[in-house]
C-alpha positions in Angstrom: 9.7 25.4 -5.9 6.8 25.2 -4.1 4.4 23.5 -7.5 7.4 21.0 -7.6 7.3 20.0 -4.1 3.2 19.7 -4.2 3.5 17.7 -7.7 6.3 15.2 -5.8 3.8 15.0 -2.9 0.7 14.3 -5.4 3.2 11.7 -7.2 3.9 9.9 -4.2 0.2 9.8 -2.8 -1.2 8.6 -6.5 1.5 5.8 -6.5 0.3 4.8 -2.6 -3.1 5.0 -3.9 -2.7 2.5 -6.9 -0.1 0.5 -4.7 -2.7 0.5 -1.6 -5.6 -1.0 -4.1 -3.6 -3.9 -4.8 -2.1 -4.4 -1.5 -5.7 -4.2 -0.2 -7.2 -6.7 -2.3 -4.7 -8.9 -3.1 -1.1 -8.8 -1.5 -2.2 -8.4 2.3 -3.3 -12.3 2.4 0.3 -13.0 2.0 1.7 -10.7 5.0 -1.0 -11.5 7.3 -2.8 -14.9 6.8 -5.4 -13.6 9.7 -6.1 -10.9 7.1 -7.2 -13.8 4.5 -10.4 -13.7 5.9 -11.1 -10.0 6.6 -14.1 -7.7 5.3 -14.4 -5.2 2.7 -14.6 -3.0 5.3 -11.4 -3.7 6.8 -9.5 -3.7 3.0 -10.8 -0.4 3.1 -9.9 0.9 6.5 -6.2 -0.2 5.5 -5.8 1.7 2.6 -4.7 5.3 3.9 -1.8 3.8 5.9 -1.0 1.8 2.6 -1.2 5.0 1.2 1.7 6.3 2.9 3.8 3.5 4.0 3.8 2.2 0.3 7.7 2.3 -0.3 7.9 0.0 2.8 5.5 -2.2 2.0 6.7 -2.7 -1.4 10.2 -3.3 -0.2 9.0 -6.3 2.4 7.0 -7.7 -0.3 10.1 -8.0 -2.7 12.1 -9.2 0.2 9.6 -11.8 1.2 9.1 -13.0 -2.6 13.1 -13.6 -2.7 13.2 -16.3 0.1 
């Protein structure tokens, strides 16, 4: 049971990391206009938070895209 939970956590973090890379280097400009001119360091800085919150950010992205 513990190995299953660890596998799910790892899958969550892998999906989060892949989404974070796309989000921080492409999609962040659509969420915050001031981030459009941000530095490479800022984009690296937001990756850990984006990895953890990726389901919420992805849902928000699709809601914005429907408008």
